[in-house]
C-alpha positions in Angstrom: -62.5 136.6 -53.0 -64.7 138.9 -51.2 -62.4 140.8 -48.1 -63.5 139.3 -44.8 -64.7 141.9 -42.1 -62.3 141.6 -39.4 -63.7 141.4 -36.1 -61.5 142.3 -32.6 -63.6 141.2 -29.7 -62.8 142.9 -26.4 -64.2 141.2 -23.5 -64.9 137.1 -23.7 -67.2 137.0 -20.9 -70.7 135.2 -21.1 -71.4 137.2 -23.9 -68.3 137.5 -26.0 -67.9 133.3 -25.5 -70.8 133.2 -27.3 -69.9 135.5 -30.0 -66.7 133.7 -30.0 -68.4 130.3 -30.2 -70.5 131.6 -33.2 -67.9 133.4 -35.4 -65.4 130.0 -34.8 -68.1 127.2 -35.3 -70.8 128.8 -37.8 -68.1 130.5 -40.6 -69.9 128.8 -43.4 -73.3 130.1 -42.4 -72.4 133.4 -40.9 -70.3 134.3 -44.7 -73.9 132.8 -46.9 -75.6 135.6 -45.0 -73.4 138.5 -45.2 -71.7 137.3 -48.6 -68.4 137.5 -46.9 -66.8 135.9 -44.4 -66.5 137.4 -40.5 -63.2 136.9 -39.4 -62.2 136.8 -35.7 -58.8 138.5 -35.5 -58.3 139.3 -31.9 -60.0 138.4 -28.6 -59.0 140.7 -25.7 -59.4 138.8 -22.4 -58.5 139.6 -18.5 -57.5 136.2 -18.0 -56.2 133.6 -20.8 -56.4 130.6 -18.8 -60.0 131.2 -18.2 -62.3 128.7 -19.1 -64.7 129.4 -22.1 -67.0 127.8 -24.1 -65.5 127.6 -27.2 -61.5 126.9 -27.4 -59.6 130.3 -28.6 -56.6 129.8 -31.0 -53.6 131.0 -28.8 -52.7 133.3 -31.5 -56.0 135.0 -31.2 -55.7 135.9 -27.8 -54.4 139.0 -26.0 -54.5 140.9 -22.9 -53.9 144.7 -24.3 -56.8 146.4 -26.0 -54.4 148.3 -27.8 -52.8 145.2 -29.4 -56.2 144.7 -30.9 -56.7 147.8 -32.2 -53.1 147.3 -33.8 -53.9 144.1 -35.4 -53.9 144.0 -39.3 -57.7 143.5 -40.9 -59.6 144.7 -38.1 -62.4 146.5 -39.3 -64.7 146.3 -36.4 -64.3 146.0 -32.4 -66.7 144.6 -30.4 -67.2 145.8 -26.8 -68.7 143.3 -24.2 -66.8 144.0 -21.4 -69.6 146.6 -19.3 -69.4 149.4 -17.4 -68.9 152.7 -18.3 -65.3 154.0 -17.6 -63.2 151.3 -19.7 -65.8 150.2 -21.9 -66.2 154.6 -22.8 -62.6 154.3 -23.5 -62.3 151.2 -25.5 -65.4 152.6 -27.5 -63.9 156.0 -28.3 -60.7 154.7 -29.2 -61.9 152.5 -31.5 -63.7 155.0 -33.7 -60.9 157.7 -33.4 -58.6 154.2 -34.9 -61.4 154.1 -37.5 -63.1 150.8 -36.4 -66.8 150.5 -36.8 -68.4 149.1 -33.0 -70.8 146.7 -31.7 -71.3 147.0 -28.5 -73.9 145.5 -25.9 -73.5 147.9 -23.4 -76.8 149.9 -22.3 -75.2 151.4 -19.4 -72.4 152.9 -21.5 -74.9 154.2 -24.3 -77.7 155.8 -21.7 -74.9 157.7 -19.9 -72.8 158.5 -23.2 -74.8 157.9 -26.0 -74.5 161.9 -27.3 -70.3 161.5 -27.0 -69.8 158.1 -28.7 -72.3 158.9 -31.5 -70.5 162.2 -31.9 -67.5 160.8 -32.3 -68.8 157.7 -34.4 -70.3 160.6 -37.2 -66.8 162.6 -37.0 -65.0 159.4 -38.0 -67.7 158.5 -40.4 -67.6 155.1 -38.7 -70.8 153.0 -37.5 -72.2 152.1 -34.0 -74.5 149.1 -34.1 -76.0 147.9 -30.1 -79.0 145.3 -31.3 -77.7 143.1 -28.1 -78.2 146.6 -25.7 -81.8 146.0 -25.3 -83.4 142.8 -24.6 -80.7 140.3 -25.6 -82.1 138.4 -28.3 -85.7 140.1 -29.0 -84.9 142.5 -32.1 -86.5 145.9 -30.9 -83.9 148.1 -31.8 -84.4 147.0 -35.4 -87.8 147.0 -35.3 -88.3 150.2 -33.9 -85.3 152.1 -36.6 -86.7 150.3 -39.3 -89.6 148.2 -39.4 -91.6 150.6 -37.7 -90.0 153.5 -39.5 -93.1 155.0 -41.1 -94.8 155.3 -37.8 -94.9 157.8 -35.4 -94.4 155.8 -31.9 -97.4 157.0 -29.4 -96.5 154.4 -26.7 -93.8 151.9 -25.3 -94.6 149.3 -22.7 -91.8 146.8 -22.0 -90.9 144.2 -19.7 -87.5 144.7 -19.6 -85.8 143.3 -16.9 -86.0 139.1 -16.8 -84.5 139.0 -13.3 -87.3 140.9 -11.7 -89.8 139.1 -13.9 -88.6 136.0 -12.8 -89.0 137.0 -9.2 -92.5 138.2 -9.7 -93.7 135.2 -11.6 -92.5 133.3 -8.5 -94.0 135.5 -6.2 -97.2 135.6 -8.0 -97.4 132.3 -9.2 -95.9 130.2 -6.3 -96.5 132.6 -3.9 -92.8 132.6 -2.7 -91.5 135.9 -0.6 -89.5 138.4 -2.1 -86.4 137.0 -0.6 -86.6 133.5 -1.5 -87.6 134.5 -5.0 -84.5 136.2 -5.5 -82.8 133.5 -3.8 -84.0 130.7 -6.2 -83.3 133.5 -9.3 -79.7 133.9 -7.8 -79.4 129.7 -8.0 -80.5 129.6 -11.2 -78.0 132.7 -12.8 -80.8 134.9 -13.4 -79.6 137.3 -10.8 -76.0 138.8 -9.6 -75.1 138.1 -6.3 -75.5 141.9 -6.3 -78.8 142.3 -7.6 -79.8 146.0 -7.3 -79.3 147.1 -10.6 -82.2 144.8 -11.6 -84.4 144.9 -8.7 -84.5 148.3 -8.1 -85.5 149.7 -11.9 -82.0 151.1 -13.2 -81.4 148.6 -15.8 -85.0 148.8 -17.1 -84.2 152.6 -17.0 -80.9 152.6 -19.1 -82.5 150.6 -21.6 -85.7 152.4 -21.7 -83.4 155.8 -22.5 -82.1 154.1 -25.3 -85.4 153.0 -26.8 -86.6 156.6 -26.1 -84.1 157.9 -28.1 -84.6 155.9 -31.3 -88.4 156.2 -31.0 -88.6 159.8 -29.9 -84.9 161.4 -30.7 -85.3 162.1 -26.1 -81.9 162.4 -24.8 -82.8 161.2 -21.4 -80.2 160.3 -18.7 -81.2 157.1 -16.5 -81.3 159.4 -13.5 -84.1 161.9 -15.6 -86.4 158.8 -15.7 -88.5 158.2 -12.5 -87.5 154.8 -11.2 -89.1 152.4 -8.7 -88.2 148.7 -8.3 -90.0 145.3 -7.0 -87.4 145.8 -4.0 -90.1 146.8 -1.7 -92.9 144.9 -2.9 -95.0 143.2 -0.4 -97.0 140.1 -1.4 -100.1 141.6 0.1 -100.2 143.9 -2.8 -99.5 140.8 -5.3 -102.6 138.9 -3.6 -104.7 142.1 -4.0 -104.0 142.8 -7.1 -105.1 139.4 -7.9 -108.5 139.4 -6.2 -109.1 143.0 -8.2 -108.2 140.7 -11.5 -104.8 142.4 -12.3 -101.3 141.1 -12.1 -98.2 143.6 -11.1 -95.2 143.6 -13.6 -92.1 145.9 -13.7 -93.0 148.0 -16.9 -90.7 150.6 -18.6 -93.1 153.2 -20.2 -92.7 155.7 -22.6 -96.4 157.5 -24.2 -96.1 161.1 -26.1 -98.2 164.0 -24.4 -101.1 163.7 -26.0 -101.6 160.4 -24.8 -101.5 159.2 -21.0 -101.7 155.7 -20.1 -103.8 153.7 -22.1 -105.0 156.5 -24.5 -107.1 158.4 -21.5 -107.1 161.7 -21.8 -108.4 164.7 -19.7 -107.3 168.0 -17.9 -108.0 169.3 -14.4 -110.7 172.4 -14.0 -113.4 173.5 -11.6 -115.4 171.0 -13.0 -113.6 167.9 -13.5 -114.0 165.0 -10.9 -110.6 163.4 -11.9 -112.0 161.2 -15.1 -113.1 164.0 -17.7 -112.2 163.0 -21.3 -111.2 166.7 -22.3 -107.9 167.3 -24.0 -104.8 167.5 -21.1 -103.2 170.4 -22.7 -99.9 170.1 -20.9 -99.4 167.0 -22.4 -100.5 167.3 -25.9 -98.1 166.3 -28.1 -98.4 167.9 -31.3 -98.4 171.3 -29.5 -95.6 170.6 -26.6 -94.0 167.6 -28.4 -93.5 166.0 -24.7 -93.1 162.3 -23.8 -93.2 160.5 -20.1 -90.8 158.0 -19.0 -91.7 155.9 -16.0 -90.4 152.8 -14.7 -92.2 151.2 -11.9 -94.4 147.7 -10.9 -97.7 148.6 -12.7 -100.8 146.5 -12.4 -102.1 144.9 -15.7 -105.5 143.0 -16.1 -105.1 139.7 -16.0 -106.0 139.3 -20.1 -103.1 142.0 -21.2 -100.5 140.4 -23.0 -97.4 141.7 -21.1 -99.5 140.3 -18.5 -98.8 137.0 -19.4 -95.4 137.3 -19.7 -93.7 134.7 -17.4 -90.1 133.7 -16.1 -87.0 135.6 -17.2 -88.6 136.3 -20.5 -88.4 140.0 -21.7 -91.5 141.6 -24.0 -92.2 144.8 -25.3 -95.5 146.4 -27.0 -95.2 149.4 -29.1 -98.3 151.3 -30.3 -97.3 153.0 -33.8 -99.7 155.7 -35.6 -99.9 153.5 -38.5 -99.3 149.6 -37.4 -101.0 149.7 -34.4 -99.7 147.6 -31.3 -96.8 145.0 -32.3 -95.2 142.7 -29.3 -91.8 141.4 -29.6 -90.9 138.7 -26.9 -88.2 136.3 -26.2 -84.8 135.8 -23.8 -83.8 138.9 -22.7 -80.2 137.8 -21.7 -78.3 134.7 -21.2 -75.2 133.9 -23.8 -76.4 132.8 -26.9 -79.7 135.0 -27.2 -77.4 138.2 -27.0 -74.8 137.0 -29.0 -77.1 136.3 -31.8 -78.0 139.7 -31.7 -74.0 140.8 -31.5 -73.3 138.8 -34.7 -76.8 140.1 -36.5 -75.4 143.4 -36.1 -72.0 142.3 -37.5 -73.6 140.6 -40.6 -75.4 143.9 -41.0 -72.1 145.5 -41.0 -70.7 143.1 -43.5 -73.4 143.8 -46.0 -73.4 147.6 -45.7 -77.0 147.6 -43.9 -75.9 149.6 -40.8 -74.0 152.0 -42.1 -76.8 153.7 -44.0 -79.1 153.1 -41.3 -76.8 154.6 -39.1 -76.5 157.7 -41.4 -79.8 158.3 -41.7 -80.8 157.9 -37.9 -78.7 160.6 -36.3 -79.3 159.3 -33.2 -78.1 161.3 -30.0 -77.5 163.8 -32.4 -77.1 167.6 -30.9 -78.7 168.8 -34.2 -81.8 166.6 -33.9 -84.2 167.9 -31.9 -87.0 165.3 -30.5 -89.5 165.1 -27.6 -88.9 166.6 -24.4 -89.6 164.8 -21.2 -92.8 165.5 -19.4 -92.9 166.1 -15.6 -94.1 162.8 -13.8 -96.5 165.1 -12.2 -98.4 165.9 -15.4 -99.2 161.6 -16.1 -102.3 160.7 -15.8 -103.2 157.0 -14.6 -105.9 155.3 -12.3 -104.3 154.1 -9.1 -103.8 151.2 -7.1 -104.0 152.6 -3.4 -103.2 150.2 -0.4 -103.2 151.6 3.6 -103.1 149.8 7.1 -105.3 151.5 9.0 -106.9 151.5 12.4 -110.2 149.5 12.3 -112.3 152.2 13.9 -115.2 153.8 12.6 -114.3 157.3 10.5 -111.4 156.1 8.8 -112.6 155.5 5.5 -114.2 158.9 5.3 -111.4 160.4 6.4 -109.2 159.1 3.6 -112.1 159.5 1.1 -112.4 163.2 2.0 -108.7 163.8 1.7 -108.7 162.5 -2.2 -111.8 164.5 -2.8 -110.3 167.2 -2.0 -107.6 167.1 -4.7 -110.4 166.1 -6.9 -109.5 162.1 -7.0 -112.5 160.2 -7.5 -112.8 156.5 -6.3 -113.4 153.6 -8.4 -113.9 150.7 -5.8 -113.0 150.1 -1.9 -111.7 146.8 -0.4 -111.7 146.2 3.4 -111.0 143.1 4.5 -112.5 142.4 8.2 -109.5 141.8 10.9 -108.6 138.1 11.4 -109.6 138.6 15.0 -111.8 141.4 16.9 -109.5 144.3 17.7 -106.3 143.4 15.8 -104.9 145.9 13.9 -104.1 147.7 11.8 -106.2 146.4 8.8 -105.6 146.5 5.3 -107.7 148.8 3.2 -107.5 148.9 -0.8 -108.7 151.9 -2.9 -108.7 152.0 -7.0 -109.0 155.5 -8.5 -110.1 156.8 -11.6 -107.6 158.4 -13.6 -106.1 161.4 -12.2 -103.0 163.3 -12.6 -100.1 161.7 -10.4 -99.2 165.5 -8.9 -102.3 165.6 -7.4 -102.5 162.0 -6.0 -99.5 162.4 -4.5 -100.4 165.4 -3.1 -103.5 163.2 -1.6 -101.1 160.9 -0.2 -99.0 163.2 1.5 -101.9 164.1 3.5 -103.3 160.6 4.1 -99.7 159.5 5.4 -100.5 162.4 8.2 -103.6 160.7 9.5 -103.4 159.2 13.1 -105.2 156.3 11.8 -102.9 155.4 9.1 -100.1 153.2 10.4 -97.0 153.4 8.1 -96.5 154.8 4.5 -99.2 154.5 2.1 -98.4 152.1 -0.9 -99.7 153.2 -4.3 -99.0 152.0 -8.0 -100.3 153.1 -11.5 -102.9 150.7 -13.3 -102.4 150.0 -17.2 -105.8 149.9 -18.1 
């Protein structure tokens, strides 16, 4: 009989409970797919008395990770405890002991990927992490295997289901941010402390992983420009809708020659901000740069990503050979994420994961990929919303500042005040393409105008 793949599960919370349930209840199916049994040898838990979605045989349960590593017949350690301290110790200890590792820990990989993958190579072991990004959506495998013949030129992803649920509720039901967040928490989509979801940190962790696979970029999350939805005003959702757009929290990466949606340009004395001349600062064949960005973005209603609703994730990948491909599904939850973990275990049992890991050279100090482009060089169209005094000359002052920074205007929307003399009133401006640095310089000057009440609100536009 073929030798089983022995598994130690470290962490048996929501996802870990799902993994244990699949391994214990679907053994015959998994053995057929893997060509050998997947045997759960040990489960490390914090509280053995806690209720779980599957009954664990008492002899499998321990509170000591060292006992799991010492259990005979353990070939792979599945790390599902989260965080970056104990999890890092567990992963590095497992690799040093000659065990393969499967993890769903995006924060750990984003922060310590180089150290972990170097340790795996030194130990001639494999690290699998399909569940670390987008839960049940097989985006890691798609980038690393299915699109391996391509040079990826851009990635646009809705990578946080909590934020997407909140934005959907605000857009479709007119809910306030606070009310939408409270409903997300009630339904279990958001944690009691939702900060990492709503401020863009979670999406930045995931984007760092995708950027490593697609571009070889060793970007730490703090190096990725990040804005969340926690300061988003319902007013901007309404104005975006009037303009034909939907606001989504996007994690984006695109190579240097391409700016957002393929528009190209460079600033010169004759440029009005919408030139089609090549942008030498971001030309990928020469500089091999990639821009990374997590922020609310205005997408046209007809865009595929604009139509992704609720707690779902979706990732659009642009390859130079395949063109645009889209991957969509539940980005979190017990069984979708557990499904991705068990898929990695099957790949290890078959031997596919080991071959892919050796060839990919992810997070390798020897592998030099793209470098991160300064955010100021990225070109985009912008949505700008100001609250201004309702008096003559204000619009002229704003447009003069934009013109001084070589930013041309596509459209202007100014609603009449609800009552005569009511101030301030909203002023919405949509620009043509301009470098982010120029645009922010203009914003700094606009914010100093006496007629402008409060800081300007602005978002990129994805068209």
